[in-house]
N, CA, C, O and the ligand as a Tripos MOL2 file, in Angstrom:
@<TRIPOS>MOLECULE
protein
  293   291    74     0     0
PROTEIN
NO_CHARGES

@<TRIPOS>ATOM
      1 N         -10.0380    0.7940    8.9090 N.3       1 MET1
      2 CA         -9.8020    1.0400    7.4870 C.3       1 MET1
      3 C          -9.8270   -0.2590    6.6920 C.2       1 MET1
      4 O          -9.3850   -1.3030    7.1720 O.2       1 MET1
      5 N         -10.3380   -0.1820    5.4980 N.am      2 THR2
      6 CA        -10.3340   -1.3640    4.6520 C.3       2 THR2
      7 C          -9.0180   -1.4200    3.8740 C.2       2 THR2
      8 O          -8.2780   -0.4390    3.8020 O.2       2 THR2
      9 N          -8.7520   -2.5710    3.3040 N.am      3 LEU3
     10 CA         -7.5240   -2.7390    2.5050 C.3       3 LEU3
     11 C          -7.4800   -1.7370    1.3530 C.2       3 LEU3
     12 O          -6.4280   -1.2040    1.0010 O.2       3 LEU3
     13 N          -8.6640   -1.5000    0.7780 N.am      4 LYS4
     14 CA         -8.7360   -0.5880   -0.3610 C.3       4 LYS4
     15 C          -8.3640    0.8240    0.0730 C.2       4 LYS4
     16 O          -7.6110    1.5140   -0.6140 O.2       4 LYS4
     17 N          -8.9000    1.2530    1.2270 N.am      5 GLN5
     18 CA         -8.5770    2.5880    1.7250 C.3       5 GLN5
     19 C          -7.1020    2.7130    2.0500 C.2       5 GLN5
     20 O          -6.4910    3.7530    1.8060 O.2       5 GLN5
     21 N          -6.5270    1.6440    2.6060 N.am      6 LYS6
     22 CA         -5.1020    1.6660    2.9120 C.3       6 LYS6
     23 C          -4.2740    1.8060    1.6380 C.2       6 LYS6
     24 O          -3.2520    2.4920    1.6210 O.2       6 LYS6
     25 N          -4.7330    1.1420    0.5640 N.am      7 THR7
     26 CA         -4.0360    1.2600   -0.7200 C.3       7 THR7
     27 C          -4.0300    2.7010   -1.1880 C.2       7 THR7
     28 O          -3.0240    3.2000   -1.6940 O.2       7 THR7
     29 N          -5.1840    3.3780   -1.0110 N.am      8 TRP8
     30 CA         -5.2720    4.7790   -1.4450 C.3       8 TRP8
     31 C          -4.3630    5.6620   -0.6020 C.2       8 TRP8
     32 O          -3.7270    6.5750   -1.1290 O.2       8 TRP8
     33 N          -4.2930    5.4020    0.6960 N.am      9 VAL9
     34 CA         -3.4200    6.1870    1.5690 C.3       9 VAL9
     35 C          -1.9720    6.0360    1.1090 C.2       9 VAL9
     36 O          -1.2390    7.0210    1.0170 O.2       9 VAL9
     37 N          -1.5620    4.8000    0.8210 N.am     10 CYS10
     38 CA         -0.1960    4.5460    0.3510 C.3      10 CYS10
     39 C           0.0720    5.3000   -0.9440 C.2      10 CYS10
     40 O           1.1210    5.9240   -1.1040 O.2      10 CYS10
     41 N          -0.8890    5.2390   -1.8720 N.am     11 LEU11
     42 CA         -0.7210    5.9130   -3.1550 C.3      11 LEU11
     43 C          -0.6290    7.4230   -2.9690 C.2      11 LEU11
     44 O           0.1500    8.0960   -3.6440 O.2      11 LEU11
     45 N          -1.4410    7.9510   -2.0380 N.am     12 ALA12
     46 CA         -1.4340    9.3900   -1.7830 C.3      12 ALA12
     47 C          -0.0840    9.8190   -1.2210 C.2      12 ALA12
     48 O           0.4670   10.8410   -1.6300 O.2      12 ALA12
     49 N           0.4470    9.0350   -0.2820 N.am     13 VAL13
     50 CA          1.7460    9.3500    0.3190 C.3      13 VAL13
     51 C           2.8350    9.2820   -0.7560 C.2      13 VAL13
     52 O           3.7040   10.1520   -0.8230 O.2      13 VAL13
     53 N           2.7830    8.2550   -1.5860 N.am     14 LEU14
     54 CA          3.7750    8.0960   -2.6590 C.3      14 LEU14
     55 C           3.6900    9.2380   -3.6650 C.2      14 LEU14
     56 O           4.7120    9.7650   -4.1040 O.2      14 LEU14
     57 N           2.4700    9.6160   -4.0260 N.am     15 ALA15
     58 CA          2.2770   10.7030   -4.9910 C.3      15 ALA15
     59 C           2.8020   12.0120   -4.4200 C.2      15 ALA15
     60 O           3.4800   12.7700   -5.1130 O.2      15 ALA15
     61 N           2.4850   12.2770   -3.1490 N.am     16 ALA16
     62 CA          2.9630   13.4940   -2.4950 C.3      16 ALA16
     63 C           4.4920   13.4960   -2.4680 C.2      16 ALA16
     64 O           5.1250   14.5220   -2.7150 O.2      16 ALA16
     65 N           5.0710   12.3420   -2.1660 N.am     17 GLY17
     66 CA          6.5240   12.2240   -2.1320 C.3      17 GLY17
     67 C           7.1400   12.4660   -3.4980 C.2      17 GLY17
     68 O           8.1710   13.1280   -3.6160 O.2      17 GLY17
     69 N           6.4980   11.9210   -4.5350 N.am     18 ALA18
     70 CA          7.0230   12.0510   -5.8970 C.3      18 ALA18
     71 C           7.0200   13.5090   -6.3450 C.2      18 ALA18
     72 O           7.8950   13.9400   -7.0970 O.2      18 ALA18
     73 N           6.0260   14.2620   -5.8750 N.am     19 ILE19
     74 CA          5.9590   15.6870   -6.2360 C.3      19 ILE19
     75 C           6.9550   16.4820   -5.3960 C.2      19 ILE19
     76 O           7.7030   17.3170   -5.9060 O.2      19 ILE19
     77 N           6.9430   16.1960   -4.0910 N.am     20 LEU20
     78 CA          7.7970   16.9480   -3.1660 C.3      20 LEU20
     79 C           9.2870   16.7880   -3.4480 C.2      20 LEU20
     80 O          10.0810   17.6930   -3.1920 O.2      20 LEU20
     81 N           9.6540   15.6260   -3.9780 N.am     21 VAL21
     82 CA         11.0710   15.3450   -4.1870 C.3      21 VAL21
     83 C          11.7200   16.3580   -5.1290 C.2      21 VAL21
     84 O          12.9360   16.5440   -5.1040 O.2      21 VAL21
     85 N          10.9130   17.0080   -5.9540 N.am     22 PHE22
     86 CA         11.4420   18.0330   -6.8530 C.3      22 PHE22
     87 C          11.7160   19.3530   -6.1310 C.2      22 PHE22
     88 O          12.5170   20.1740   -6.5780 O.2      22 PHE22
     89 N          11.0190   19.5350   -4.9910 N.am     23 PHE23
     90 CA         11.1540   20.8020   -4.2590 C.3      23 PHE23
     91 C          12.0300   20.6400   -3.0180 C.2      23 PHE23
     92 O          12.9910   21.3800   -2.8060 O.2      23 PHE23
     93 N          11.6660   19.6520   -2.2100 N.am     24 VAL24
     94 CA         12.4390   19.3830   -1.0020 C.3      24 VAL24
     95 C          12.8630   17.9210   -1.0650 C.2      24 VAL24
     96 O          12.1090   17.0220   -0.6930 O.2      24 VAL24
     97 N          14.0720   17.7050   -1.5380 N.am     25 GLU25
     98 CA         14.5300   16.3630   -1.8560 C.3      25 GLU25
     99 C          14.4110   15.3630   -0.6990 C.2      25 GLU25
    100 O          13.8760   14.2670   -0.8610 O.2      25 GLU25
    101 N          14.9230   15.7670    0.4750 N.am     26 TRP26
    102 CA         14.9220   14.8140    1.5950 C.3      26 TRP26
    103 C          13.5140   14.4920    2.0680 C.2      26 TRP26
    104 O          13.2150   13.3560    2.4360 O.2      26 TRP26
    105 N          12.6390   15.5190    2.0530 N.am     27 LEU27
    106 CA         11.2680   15.3020    2.5130 C.3      27 LEU27
    107 C          10.5070   14.4030    1.5370 C.2      27 LEU27
    108 O           9.7510   13.5210    1.9430 O.2      27 LEU27
    109 N          10.7230   14.6470    0.2410 N.am     28 GLY28
    110 CA         10.0900   13.8080   -0.7640 C.3      28 GLY28
    111 C          10.5630   12.3730   -0.6510 C.2      28 GLY28
    112 O           9.7730   11.4330   -0.7450 O.2      28 GLY28
    113 N          11.8710   12.2160   -0.4460 N.am     29 GLY29
    114 CA         12.4390   10.8760   -0.2930 C.3      29 GLY29
    115 C          11.8820   10.1730    0.9260 C.2      29 GLY29
    116 O          11.6180    8.9700    0.9100 O.2      29 GLY29
    117 N          11.7080   10.9580    1.9940 N.am     30 LEU30
    118 CA         11.1570   10.4100    3.2330 C.3      30 LEU30
    119 C           9.7330    9.9010    3.0180 C.2      30 LEU30
    120 O           9.3680    8.8200    3.4800 O.2      30 LEU30
    121 N           8.9240   10.7150    2.2980 N.am     31 LEU31
    122 CA          7.5460   10.3250    2.0320 C.3      31 LEU31
    123 C           7.4880    9.0970    1.1310 C.2      31 LEU31
    124 O           6.6570    8.2130    1.3360 O.2      31 LEU31
    125 N           8.3750    9.0400    0.1300 N.am     32 LEU32
    126 CA          8.4060    7.8730   -0.7540 C.3      32 LEU32
    127 C           8.7410    6.6180    0.0460 C.2      32 LEU32
    128 O           8.1280    5.5660   -0.1370 O.2      32 LEU32
    129 N           9.7190    6.7470    0.9300 N.am     33 ALA33
    130 CA         10.1060    5.6010    1.7650 C.3      33 ALA33
    131 C           8.9580    5.2010    2.6790 C.2      33 ALA33
    132 O           8.6700    4.0160    2.8450 O.2      33 ALA33
    133 N           8.3000    6.2040    3.2760 N.am     34 ALA34
    134 CA          7.1870    5.9220    4.1860 C.3      34 ALA34
    135 C           6.0440    5.2410    3.4390 C.2      34 ALA34
    136 O           5.4310    4.3020    3.9470 O.2      34 ALA34
    137 N           5.7620    5.7260    2.2210 N.am     35 GLY35
    138 CA          4.7000    5.1250    1.4180 C.3      35 GLY35
    139 C           4.9860    3.6670    1.1030 C.2      35 GLY35
    140 O           4.0930    2.8200    1.1400 O.2      35 GLY35
    141 N           6.2460    3.3880    0.7920 N.am     36 LEU36
    142 CA          6.6250    2.0060    0.4680 C.3      36 LEU36
    143 C           6.5240    1.1140    1.7000 C.2      36 LEU36
    144 O           6.0530   -0.0200    1.6240 O.2      36 LEU36
    145 N           6.9770    1.6480    2.8450 N.am     37 ILE37
    146 CA          6.9130    0.8540    4.0770 C.3      37 ILE37
    147 C           5.4600    0.5810    4.4590 C.2      37 ILE37
    148 O           5.1070   -0.5360    4.8390 O.2      37 ILE37
    149 N           4.6130    1.6240    4.3540 N.am     38 LEU38
    150 CA          3.1880    1.4510    4.6480 C.3      38 LEU38
    151 C           2.5890    0.3940    3.7290 C.2      38 LEU38
    152 O           1.8370   -0.4780    4.1660 O.2      38 LEU38
    153 N           2.9350    0.4890    2.4530 N.am     39 ASP39
    154 CA          2.4080   -0.4460    1.4700 C.3      39 ASP39
    155 C           2.7790   -1.8810    1.8370 C.2      39 ASP39
    156 O           1.9340   -2.7770    1.8220 O.2      39 ASP39
    157 N           4.0350   -2.0820    2.1600 N.am     40 VAL40
    158 CA          4.5110   -3.4380    2.4520 C.3      40 VAL40
    159 C           3.9270   -3.9710    3.7680 C.2      40 VAL40
    160 O           3.6580   -5.1660    3.8950 O.2      40 VAL40
    161 N           3.7340   -3.0730    4.7440 N.am     41 THR41
    162 CA          3.2260   -3.5460    6.0350 C.3      41 THR41
    163 C           1.7060   -3.6550    6.0740 C.2      41 THR41
    164 O           1.1650   -4.4380    6.8550 O.2      41 THR41
    165 N           1.0120   -2.8830    5.2450 N.am     42 TRP42
    166 CA         -0.4550   -2.8610    5.2770 C.3      42 TRP42
    167 C          -1.1000   -3.7890    4.2740 C.2      42 TRP42
    168 O          -2.0430   -4.5090    4.6020 O.2      42 TRP42
    169 N          -0.5900   -3.7770    3.0350 N.am     43 ILE43
    170 CA         -1.2930   -4.4600    1.9510 C.3      43 ILE43
    171 C          -0.8200   -5.9080    1.8670 C.2      43 ILE43
    172 O          -0.0630   -6.3010    0.9780 O.2      43 ILE43
    173 N          -1.3080   -6.6840    2.8430 N.am     44 LYS44
    174 CA         -0.8900   -8.0730    2.8890 C.3      44 LYS44
    175 C          -2.0950   -9.0060    2.9000 C.2      44 LYS44
    176 O          -3.1880   -8.6370    3.3300 O.2      44 LYS44
    177 N          -1.8670  -10.2110    2.4220 N.am     45 CYS45
    178 CA         -2.9010  -11.2380    2.4700 C.3      45 CYS45
    179 C          -3.1700  -11.5820    3.9320 C.2      45 CYS45
    180 O          -2.2380  -11.8790    4.6790 O.2      45 CYS45
    181 N          -4.4510  -11.5440    4.3510 N.am     46 PRO46
    182 CA         -4.7780  -11.8230    5.7460 C.3      46 PRO46
    183 C          -4.5830  -13.2960    6.1180 C.2      46 PRO46
    184 O          -4.5800  -13.6540    7.2960 O.2      46 PRO46
    185 N          -4.4230  -14.1280    5.1120 N.am     47 HIS47
    186 CA         -4.2970  -15.5610    5.3820 C.3      47 HIS47
    187 C          -2.8480  -16.0120    5.5020 C.2      47 HIS47
    188 O          -2.4820  -16.6840    6.4660 O.2      47 HIS47
    189 N          -2.0250  -15.6450    4.5270 N.am     48 CYS48
    190 CA         -0.6460  -16.1370    4.5450 C.3      48 CYS48
    191 C           0.3750  -15.0260    4.7780 C.2      48 CYS48
    192 O           1.5580  -15.3070    4.9740 O.2      48 CYS48
    193 N          -0.0720  -13.7530    4.7580 N.am     49 GLY49
    194 CA          0.8480  -12.6550    5.0530 C.3      49 GLY49
    195 C           1.7010  -12.2180    3.8820 C.2      49 GLY49
    196 O           2.5840  -11.3770    4.0490 O.2      49 GLY49
    197 N           1.4630  -12.7620    2.7050 N.am     50 THR50
    198 CA          2.2220  -12.3520    1.5250 C.3      50 THR50
    199 C           1.8230  -10.9500    1.0940 C.2      50 THR50
    200 O           0.6430  -10.5980    1.1120 O.2      50 THR50
    201 N           2.8130  -10.1490    0.7060 N.am     51 TRP51
    202 CA          2.5100   -8.8050    0.2100 C.3      51 TRP51
    203 C           1.6870   -8.9180   -1.0590 C.2      51 TRP51
    204 O           2.0940   -9.5740   -2.0180 O.2      51 TRP51
    205 N           0.5170   -8.2720   -1.0600 N.am     52 VAL52
    206 CA         -0.4040   -8.4000   -2.1910 C.3      52 VAL52
    207 C          -0.0080   -7.4820   -3.3370 C.2      52 VAL52
    208 O          -0.2190   -7.8160   -4.5030 O.2      52 VAL52
    209 N           0.5680   -6.3200   -3.0100 N.am     53 GLY53
    210 CA          0.9860   -5.4030   -4.0510 C.3      53 GLY53
    211 C          -0.0290   -4.3130   -4.2390 C.2      53 GLY53
    212 O          -0.0450   -3.3380   -3.4880 O.2      53 GLY53
    213 N          -0.8790   -4.4620   -5.2320 N.am     54 LYS54
    214 CA         -1.8020   -3.3700   -5.4720 C.3      54 LYS54
    215 C          -3.1890   -3.8620   -5.8620 C.2      54 LYS54
    216 O          -3.3780   -4.9820   -6.3370 O.2      54 LYS54
    217 N          -4.1330   -2.9840   -5.6430 N.am     55 TYR55
    218 CA         -5.4980   -3.2150   -6.0500 C.3      55 TYR55
    219 C          -5.5860   -2.9930   -7.5500 C.2      55 TYR55
    220 O          -4.8720   -2.1110   -8.0260 O.2      55 TYR55
    221 N          -6.3770   -3.6910   -8.3430 N.am     56 PRO56
    222 CA         -7.2380   -4.7810   -7.9120 C.3      56 PRO56
    223 C          -6.5380   -6.1290   -7.9450 C.2      56 PRO56
    224 O          -5.3820   -6.2240   -8.3580 O.2      56 PRO56
    225 N          -7.1940   -7.1090   -7.5370 N.am     57 GLY57
    226 CA         -6.6780   -8.4600   -7.4590 C.3      57 GLY57
    227 C          -7.5670   -9.1590   -6.4660 C.2      57 GLY57
    228 O          -7.4840   -8.9120   -5.2630 O.2      57 GLY57
    229 N          -8.4130  -10.0270   -6.9600 N.am     58 LYS58
    230 CA         -9.4290  -10.6320   -6.0950 C.3      58 LYS58
    231 C          -8.8350  -11.6850   -5.1840 C.2      58 LYS58
    232 O          -9.3030  -11.8900   -4.0650 O.2      58 LYS58
    233 N          -7.8010  -12.3510   -5.6690 N.am     59 TYR59
    234 CA         -7.2620  -13.4640   -4.9100 C.3      59 TYR59
    235 C          -5.7640  -13.3120   -4.6570 C.2      59 TYR59
    236 O          -5.0390  -12.6990   -5.4400 O.2      59 TYR59
    237 N          -5.3320  -13.8810   -3.5560 N.am     60 CYS60
    238 CA         -3.9200  -13.8570   -3.2120 C.3      60 CYS60
    239 C          -3.1460  -14.6870   -4.2290 C.2      60 CYS60
    240 O          -3.5500  -15.7990   -4.5690 O.2      60 CYS60
    241 N          -2.0280  -14.1410   -4.7130 N.am     61 SER61
    242 CA         -1.2560  -14.8510   -5.7270 C.3      61 SER61
    243 C          -0.4600  -15.9990   -5.1170 C.2      61 SER61
    244 O           0.0330  -16.8760   -5.8250 O.2      61 SER61
    245 N          -0.3430  -15.9780   -3.7920 N.am     62 SER62
    246 CA          0.4450  -17.0040   -3.1330 C.3      62 SER62
    247 C          -0.3960  -18.1790   -2.6380 C.2      62 SER62
    248 O          -0.0850  -19.3330   -2.9330 O.2      62 SER62
    249 N          -1.4730  -17.8840   -1.8780 N.am     63 CYS63
    250 CA         -2.2550  -18.9860   -1.2990 C.3      63 CYS63
    251 C          -3.6340  -19.1140   -1.9390 C.2      63 CYS63
    252 O          -4.3510  -20.0800   -1.6790 O.2      63 CYS63
    253 N          -4.0100  -18.1400   -2.7780 N.am     64 GLY64
    254 CA         -5.2850  -18.2520   -3.4900 C.3      64 GLY64
    255 C          -6.4980  -17.8480   -2.6830 C.2      64 GLY64
    256 O          -7.6260  -18.0370   -3.1390 O.2      64 GLY64
    257 N          -6.2970  -17.2860   -1.4780 N.am     65 ALA65
    258 CA         -7.4250  -16.8620   -0.6540 C.3      65 ALA65
    259 C          -8.0510  -15.6030   -1.2350 C.2      65 ALA65
    260 O          -7.3790  -14.8040   -1.8870 O.2      65 ALA65
    261 N          -9.3470  -15.4360   -0.9890 N.am     66 ARG66
    262 CA        -10.0220  -14.2420   -1.4660 C.3      66 ARG66
    263 C          -9.5720  -13.0710   -0.5960 C.2      66 ARG66
    264 O          -9.4880  -13.1880    0.6260 O.2      66 ARG66
    265 N          -9.2830  -11.9300   -1.2480 N.am     67 LEU67
    266 CA         -8.8030  -10.7730   -0.4960 C.3      67 LEU67
    267 C          -9.9600   -9.8500   -0.1030 C.2      67 LEU67
    268 O         -10.7510   -9.4420   -0.9530 O.2      67 LEU67
    269 N         -10.0530   -9.5270    1.1790 N.am     68 PRO68
    270 CA        -11.1720   -8.7070    1.6780 C.3      68 PRO68
    271 C         -10.9250   -7.2150    1.5200 C.2      68 PRO68
    272 O         -10.7090   -6.5130    2.5080 O.2      68 PRO68
    273 N         -10.9560   -6.7240    0.2800 N.am     69 TRP69
    274 CA        -10.6490   -5.3140    0.0030 C.3      69 TRP69
    275 C         -11.5740   -4.3410    0.7160 C.2      69 TRP69
    276 O         -11.1600   -3.2500    1.1070 O.2      69 TRP69
    277 N         -12.8350   -4.7420    0.8830 N.am     70 ASN70
    278 CA        -13.8020   -3.7950    1.4410 C.3      70 ASN70
    279 C         -14.2010   -4.0890    2.8830 C.2      70 ASN70
    280 O         -15.1310   -3.4800    3.4110 O.2      70 ASN70
    281 N         -13.4980   -5.0190    3.5160 N.am     71 GLU71
    282 CA        -13.8450   -5.3530    4.8960 C.3      71 GLU71
    283 C         -12.9710   -4.5800    5.8680 C.2      71 GLU71
    284 O         -11.7640   -4.4340    5.6730 O.2      71 GLU71
    285 N         -13.6110   -4.0920    6.9160 N.am     72 THR72
    286 CA        -12.8740   -3.3660    7.9480 C.3      72 THR72
    287 C         -12.2620   -4.3640    8.9250 C.2      72 THR72
    288 O         -12.9030   -5.3320    9.3350 O.2      72 THR72
    289 N         -11.0230   -4.1080    9.2810 N.am     73 LYS73
    290 CA        -10.3700   -5.0410   10.1980 C.3      73 LYS73
    291 C         -10.1890   -4.3850   11.5460 C.2      73 LYS73
    292 O          -9.6560   -5.0020   12.4680 O.2      73 LYS73
    293 ZN         -2.3400  -15.4970    0.7810 Zn       74 ZN74
@<TRIPOS>BOND
     1     1     2 1
     2     2     3 1
     3     3     4 2
     4     3     5 am
     5     5     6 1
     6     6     7 1
     7     7     8 2
     8     7     9 am
     9     9    10 1
    10    10    11 1
    11    11    12 2
    12    11    13 am
    13    13    14 1
    14    14    15 1
    15    15    16 2
    16    15    17 am
    17    17    18 1
    18    18    19 1
    19    19    20 2
    20    19    21 am
    21    21    22 1
    22    22    23 1
    23    23    24 2
    24    23    25 am
    25    25    26 1
    26    26    27 1
    27    27    28 2
    28    27    29 am
    29    29    30 1
    30    30    31 1
    31    31    32 2
    32    31    33 am
    33    33    34 1
    34    34    35 1
    35    35    36 2
    36    35    37 am
    37    37    38 1
    38    38    39 1
    39    39    40 2
    40    39    41 am
    41    41    42 1
    42    42    43 1
    43    43    44 2
    44    43    45 am
    45    45    46 1
    46    46    47 1
    47    47    48 2
    48    47    49 am
    49    49    50 1
    50    50    51 1
    51    51    52 2
    52    51    53 am
    53    53    54 1
    54    54    55 1
    55    55    56 2
    56    55    57 am
    57    57    58 1
    58    58    59 1
    59    59    60 2
    60    59    61 am
    61    61    62 1
    62    62    63 1
    63    63    64 2
    64    63    65 am
    65    65    66 1
    66    66    67 1
    67    67    68 2
    68    67    69 am
    69    69    70 1
    70    70    71 1
    71    71    72 2
    72    71    73 am
    73    73    74 1
    74    74    75 1
    75    75    76 2
    76    75    77 am
    77    77    78 1
    78    78    79 1
    79    79    80 2
    80    79    81 am
    81    81    82 1
    82    82    83 1
    83    83    84 2
    84    83    85 am
    85    85    86 1
    86    86    87 1
    87    87    88 2
    88    87    89 am
    89    89    90 1
    90    90    91 1
    91    91    92 2
    92    91    93 am
    93    93    94 1
    94    94    95 1
    95    95    96 2
    96    95    97 am
    97    97    98 1
    98    98    99 1
    99    99   100 2
   100    99   101 am
   101   101   102 1
   102   102   103 1
   103   103   104 2
   104   103   105 am
   105   105   106 1
   106   106   107 1
   107   107   108 2
   108   107   109 am
   109   109   110 1
   110   110   111 1
   111   111   112 2
   112   111   113 am
   113   113   114 1
   114   114   115 1
   115   115   116 2
   116   115   117 am
   117   117   118 1
   118   118   119 1
   119   119   120 2
   120   119   121 am
   121   121   122 1
   122   122   123 1
   123   123   124 2
   124   123   125 am
   125   125   126 1
   126   126   127 1
   127   127   128 2
   128   127   129 am
   129   129   130 1
   130   130   131 1
   131   131   132 2
   132   131   133 am
   133   133   134 1
   134   134   135 1
   135   135   136 2
   136   135   137 am
   137   137   138 1
   138   138   139 1
   139   139   140 2
   140   139   141 am
   141   141   142 1
   142   142   143 1
   143   143   144 2
   144   143   145 am
   145   145   146 1
   146   146   147 1
   147   147   148 2
   148   147   149 am
   149   149   150 1
   150   150   151 1
   151   151   152 2
   152   151   153 am
   153   153   154 1
   154   154   155 1
   155   155   156 2
   156   155   157 am
   157   157   158 1
   158   158   159 1
   159   159   160 2
   160   159   161 am
   161   161   162 1
   162   162   163 1
   163   163   164 2
   164   163   165 am
   165   165   166 1
   166   166   167 1
   167   167   168 2
   168   167   169 am
   169   169   170 1
   170   170   171 1
   171   171   172 2
   172   171   173 am
   173   173   174 1
   174   174   175 1
   175   175   176 2
   176   175   177 am
   177   177   178 1
   178   178   179 1
   179   179   180 2
   180   179   181 am
   181   181   182 1
   182   182   183 1
   183   183   184 2
   184   183   185 am
   185   185   186 1
   186   186   187 1
   187   187   188 2
   188   187   189 am
   189   189   190 1
   190   190   191 1
   191   191   192 2
   192   191   193 am
   193   193   194 1
   194   194   195 1
   195   195   196 2
   196   195   197 am
   197   197   198 1
   198   198   199 1
   199   199   200 2
   200   199   201 am
   201   201   202 1
   202   202   203 1
   203   203   204 2
   204   203   205 am
   205   205   206 1
   206   206   207 1
   207   207   208 2
   208   207   209 am
   209   209   210 1
   210   210   211 1
   211   211   212 2
   212   211   213 am
   213   213   214 1
   214   214   215 1
   215   215   216 2
   216   215   217 am
   217   217   218 1
   218   218   219 1
   219   219   220 2
   220   219   221 am
   221   221   222 1
   222   222   223 1
   223   223   224 2
   224   223   225 am
   225   225   226 1
   226   226   227 1
   227   227   228 2
   228   227   229 am
   229   229   230 1
   230   230   231 1
   231   231   232 2
   232   231   233 am
   233   233   234 1
   234   234   235 1
   235   235   236 2
   236   235   237 am
   237   237   238 1
   238   238   239 1
   239   239   240 2
   240   239   241 am
   241   241   242 1
   242   242   243 1
   243   243   244 2
   244   243   245 am
   245   245   246 1
   246   246   247 1
   247   247   248 2
   248   247   249 am
   249   249   250 1
   250   250   251 1
   251   251   252 2
   252   251   253 am
   253   253   254 1
   254   254   255 1
   255   255   256 2
   256   255   257 am
   257   257   258 1
   258   258   259 1
   259   259   260 2
   260   259   261 am
   261   261   262 1
   262   262   263 1
   263   263   264 2
   264   263   265 am
   265   265   266 1
   266   266   267 1
   267   267   268 2
   268   267   269 am
   269   269   270 1
   270   270   271 1
   271   271   272 2
   272   271   273 am
   273   273   274 1
   274   274   275 1
   275   275   276 2
   276   275   277 am
   277   277   278 1
   278   278   279 1
   279   279   280 2
   280   279   281 am
   281   281   282 1
   282   282   283 1
   283   283   284 2
   284   283   285 am
   285   285   286 1
   286   286   287 1
   287   287   288 2
   288   287   289 am
   289   289   290 1
   290   290   291 1
   291   291   292 2
@<TRIPOS>SUBSTRUCTURE
     1 MET1         2 RESIDUE 1 A MET
     2 THR2         6 RESIDUE 1 A THR
     3 LEU3        10 RESIDUE 1 A LEU
     4 LYS4        14 RESIDUE 1 A LYS
     5 GLN5        18 RESIDUE 1 A GLN
     6 LYS6        22 RESIDUE 1 A LYS
     7 THR7        26 RESIDUE 1 A THR
     8 TRP8        30 RESIDUE 1 A TRP
     9 VAL9        34 RESIDUE 1 A VAL
    10 CYS10       38 RESIDUE 1 A CYS
    11 LEU11       42 RESIDUE 1 A LEU
    12 ALA12       46 RESIDUE 1 A ALA
    13 VAL13       50 RESIDUE 1 A VAL
    14 LEU14       54 RESIDUE 1 A LEU
    15 ALA15       58 RESIDUE 1 A ALA
    16 ALA16       62 RESIDUE 1 A ALA
    17 GLY17       66 RESIDUE 1 A GLY
    18 ALA18       70 RESIDUE 1 A ALA
    19 ILE19       74 RESIDUE 1 A ILE
    20 LEU20       78 RESIDUE 1 A LEU
    21 VAL21       82 RESIDUE 1 A VAL
    22 PHE22       86 RESIDUE 1 A PHE
    23 PHE23       90 RESIDUE 1 A PHE
    24 VAL24       94 RESIDUE 1 A VAL
    25 GLU25       98 RESIDUE 1 A GLU
    26 TRP26      102 RESIDUE 1 A TRP
    27 LEU27      106 RESIDUE 1 A LEU
    28 GLY28      110 RESIDUE 1 A GLY
    29 GLY29      114 RESIDUE 1 A GLY
    30 LEU30      118 RESIDUE 1 A LEU
    31 LEU31      122 RESIDUE 1 A LEU
    32 LEU32      126 RESIDUE 1 A LEU
    33 ALA33      130 RESIDUE 1 A ALA
    34 ALA34      134 RESIDUE 1 A ALA
    35 GLY35      138 RESIDUE 1 A GLY
    36 LEU36      142 RESIDUE 1 A LEU
    37 ILE37      146 RESIDUE 1 A ILE
    38 LEU38      150 RESIDUE 1 A LEU
    39 ASP39      154 RESIDUE 1 A ASP
    40 VAL40      158 RESIDUE 1 A VAL
    41 THR41      162 RESIDUE 1 A THR
    42 TRP42      166 RESIDUE 1 A TRP
    43 ILE43      170 RESIDUE 1 A ILE
    44 LYS44      174 RESIDUE 1 A LYS
    45 CYS45      178 RESIDUE 1 A CYS
    46 PRO46      182 RESIDUE 1 A PRO
    47 HIS47      186 RESIDUE 1 A HIS
    48 CYS48      190 RESIDUE 1 A CYS
    49 GLY49      194 RESIDUE 1 A GLY
    50 THR50      198 RESIDUE 1 A THR
    51 TRP51      202 RESIDUE 1 A TRP
    52 VAL52      206 RESIDUE 1 A VAL
    53 GLY53      210 RESIDUE 1 A GLY
    54 LYS54      214 RESIDUE 1 A LYS
    55 TYR55      218 RESIDUE 1 A TYR
    56 PRO56      222 RESIDUE 1 A PRO
    57 GLY57      226 RESIDUE 1 A GLY
    58 LYS58      230 RESIDUE 1 A LYS
    59 TYR59      234 RESIDUE 1 A TYR
    60 CYS60      238 RESIDUE 1 A CYS
    61 SER61      242 RESIDUE 1 A SER
    62 SER62      246 RESIDUE 1 A SER
    63 CYS63      250 RESIDUE 1 A CYS
    64 GLY64      254 RESIDUE 1 A GLY
    65 ALA65      258 RESIDUE 1 A ALA
    66 ARG66      262 RESIDUE 1 A ARG
    67 LEU67      266 RESIDUE 1 A LEU
    68 PRO68      270 RESIDUE 1 A PRO
    69 TRP69      274 RESIDUE 1 A TRP
    70 ASN70      278 RESIDUE 1 A ASN
    71 GLU71      282 RESIDUE 1 A GLU
    72 THR72      286 RESIDUE 1 A THR
    73 LYS73      290 RESIDUE 1 A LYS
    74 ZN74       293 GROUP 0 **** ****
């Protein structure tokens, strides 16, 4: 998966959680937490490991390295 695809997966999980929380509170909360954890563990600069946050953003805000959004790792 590319970084961009991972960002979409995180957003999808978060969106599902945000909707579900109105119907099944604990399940929605669980999905929101999972989305945040996925985001923090997946969307990182490959050079320095700093959390990048969200797409777009061509360069790492910490070390200035170019971010490989479309490269498969
Ligand atoms: Zn970096």
